[in-house]
TORLUM-929980 format. One record per residue: residue in three letters; z, y, x of N, C-alpha, C in turn; residue number from 1. Coordinates in Angstrom, 3 decimals, decimal comma. Layout:
<atoms>
 resn     n_up  n_north   n_east    ca_up ca_north  ca_east     c_up  c_north   c_east resi
  ALA        Z        Y        X        Z        Y        X        Z        Y        X  NUM
...
</atoms>
This chain:
<atoms>
 resn     n_up  n_north   n_east    ca_up ca_north  ca_east     c_up  c_north   c_east resi
  MET   60,389  160,905  178,860   61,338  159,885  179,581   61,911  159,469  178,139    1
  ALA   61,940  157,986  178,035   62,557  157,294  176,937   64,098  157,344  177,012    2
  GLY   64,710  157,669  175,940   66,408  157,701  176,048   66,890  158,784  176,588    3
  ALA   66,118  159,710  176,881   66,512  161,093  177,283   66,730  162,069  176,135    4
  ASN   67,819  162,968  176,440   68,085  163,950  175,277   68,653  165,117  175,758    5
  LYS   68,985  166,115  175,127   69,383  167,254  175,717   70,601  167,437  176,409    6
  SER   71,365  166,356  176,317   72,809  166,354  177,053   72,517  165,763  178,530    7
  GLY   71,339  165,991  179,272   71,304  165,764  180,377   70,740  164,387  180,720    8
  GLY   70,044  163,941  179,878   69,296  162,486  180,121   70,015  161,323  179,690    9
  LYS   71,301  161,542  179,361   72,049  160,088  179,039   71,654  159,835  177,767   10
  VAL   71,804  158,506  177,468   71,713  157,724  176,195   72,937  157,963  175,401   11
  GLN   73,115  158,644  174,212   74,220  158,705  173,435   74,412  157,996  172,428   12
  GLY   75,669  158,003  171,504   75,698  157,341  170,231   75,994  155,732  170,695   13
  GLU   75,519  154,788  170,024   75,469  153,453  170,142   75,047  153,008  171,688   14
  GLY   74,260  153,963  172,312   73,706  153,689  173,593   74,277  154,331  174,666   15
  ASP   75,654  154,810  174,383   76,604  155,593  175,432   77,131  154,498  176,390   16
  TYR   76,244  154,153  177,352   76,826  153,017  178,220   77,886  153,618  179,025   17
  GLU   77,989  154,662  179,515   79,121  155,413  180,335   80,262  155,395  179,559   18
  GLY   80,245  155,790  178,360   81,255  155,892  177,570   81,970  154,528  177,300   19
  ALA   80,982  153,486  177,061   81,566  152,219  176,726   82,261  151,494  178,145   20
  ARG   81,628  151,925  179,143   82,287  151,307  180,472   83,764  152,098  180,623   21
  ASP   83,695  153,477  180,369   85,025  154,096  180,410   86,036  153,321  179,341   22
  TYR   85,694  153,256  178,178   86,724  152,584  177,295   87,010  151,182  177,821   23
  ASP   86,151  150,341  178,222   86,595  148,968  178,578   87,462  149,049  179,708   24
  ALA   87,233  150,067  180,902   88,090  149,983  182,045   89,537  150,582  181,456   25
  ARG   89,692  151,645  180,561   91,027  152,030  180,210   91,611  151,005  179,275   26
  ALA   91,002  150,311  178,531   91,649  149,157  177,717   91,984  148,154  178,695   27
  GLU   91,177  147,629  179,631   91,803  146,709  180,448   92,855  147,151  181,336   28
  GLY   92,716  148,330  181,936   93,977  148,913  182,431   95,123  149,021  181,624   29
  PHE   95,174  149,435  180,435   96,395  149,342  179,602   96,953  148,002  179,395   30
  VAL   96,061  147,100  179,187   96,551  145,675  178,979   97,470  145,280  180,286   31
  LYS   96,681  145,366  181,298   97,301  144,971  182,765   98,606  145,654  182,865   32
  LYS   98,768  147,027  182,611   99,797  147,649  182,766  101,039  147,357  181,907   33
  ASN  100,592  146,860  180,708  101,616  146,728  179,571  101,578  145,283  178,834   34
  LYS  101,056  144,325  179,835  101,042  143,023  179,308  102,196  142,423  178,766   35
  SER  103,573  142,623  179,537  104,717  142,220  179,010  105,155  142,872  177,689   36
  LYS  104,787  144,027  177,385  105,160  144,837  176,115  104,238  144,758  175,039   37
  ILE  103,102  144,050  175,082  102,165  143,907  174,033  102,617  143,089  172,766   38
  PRO  103,421  142,069  173,136  104,198  141,171  171,736  105,061  142,281  171,198   39
  THR  105,947  142,955  171,826  106,659  143,955  171,330  106,009  145,010  170,404   40
  TYR  104,848  145,401  170,981  104,154  146,368  170,243  103,618  145,646  168,937   41
  ALA  103,052  144,372  169,038  102,719  143,769  167,893  103,828  143,530  166,742   42
  LYS  104,934  143,180  167,169  106,019  143,034  166,205  106,516  144,505  165,659   43
  ASN  106,512  145,515  166,378  106,781  146,844  165,970  105,632  147,177  164,833   44
  ALA  104,392  147,009  165,126  103,549  147,271  164,052  103,671  146,436  162,888   45
  GLU  104,047  145,089  162,884  104,234  144,397  161,947  105,240  144,920  160,926   46
  LYS  106,458  145,196  161,634  107,508  145,821  161,076  107,209  147,169  160,165   47
  ALA  106,299  148,120  161,117  105,866  149,089  160,211  105,040  148,956  158,832   48
  LEU  104,358  147,862  158,912  103,428  147,585  157,844  104,364  147,168  156,790   49
  GLU  105,388  146,317  157,016  106,376  146,033  155,929  107,453  147,016  155,369   50
  GLY  107,479  148,149  156,271  108,344  149,066  156,015  107,875  150,286  155,048   51
  PRO  108,674  151,253  154,820  108,299  152,306  154,045  106,826  152,924  154,269   52
  GLU  106,516  152,914  155,462  105,031  153,587  155,804  103,862  152,763  155,686   53
  GLY  104,161  151,353  155,113  103,100  150,434  155,176  102,097  150,649  154,151   54
  ALA  102,264  151,271  153,146  101,350  151,722  152,188  100,305  152,885  152,958   55
  GLU  100,919  153,726  153,650  100,193  154,771  154,302   99,206  154,338  155,398   56
  LEU   99,889  153,305  156,247   99,222  152,695  157,239   97,970  151,927  156,708   57
  ARG   98,026  151,134  155,525   97,233  150,375  154,938   95,926  151,211  154,401   58
  LYS   96,422  152,422  153,975   95,332  153,354  153,524   94,504  153,965  154,662   59
  ALA   95,235  154,197  155,902   94,550  154,964  156,992   93,513  153,837  157,376   60
  GLU   94,245  152,468  157,509   93,249  151,375  158,118   92,009  151,378  157,061   61
  GLU   91,989  151,318  155,764   90,954  151,287  154,944   89,948  152,324  155,154   62
  LYS   90,478  153,583  155,233   89,657  154,790  155,640   88,881  154,618  156,925   63
  GLY   89,707  154,072  157,863   88,915  153,788  159,082   87,767  152,726  158,970   64
  LYS   88,013  151,614  158,259   87,102  150,583  158,067   85,911  151,005  157,074   65
  SER   85,996  152,041  156,225   85,078  152,528  155,463   84,024  153,146  156,375   66
  LYS   84,339  153,836  157,373   83,395  154,451  158,143   83,036  153,746  159,384   67
  ALA   83,372  152,494  159,408   82,901  151,650  160,449   81,545  151,054  160,132   68
  ARG   80,689  151,014  161,163   79,379  150,211  161,046   79,335  148,796  161,040   69
  ARG   78,919  147,991  160,164   79,009  146,604  160,082   77,501  145,981  160,298   70
</atoms>
């Protein structure tokens, strides 16, 4: 059976459709629930980058980017 594996026949990795649907639903729910707060979240993130923890945050971002597939 194509796409089957030892985890019960689900396609995993980049083909994990169930995981992708779950993520999309949760992200959409978060946005709906917090729509009015998102600009505040963005301002807080911007202030954090400009503050004393900015260098550490940028380092973490670069680490994450280095592992991302492009």
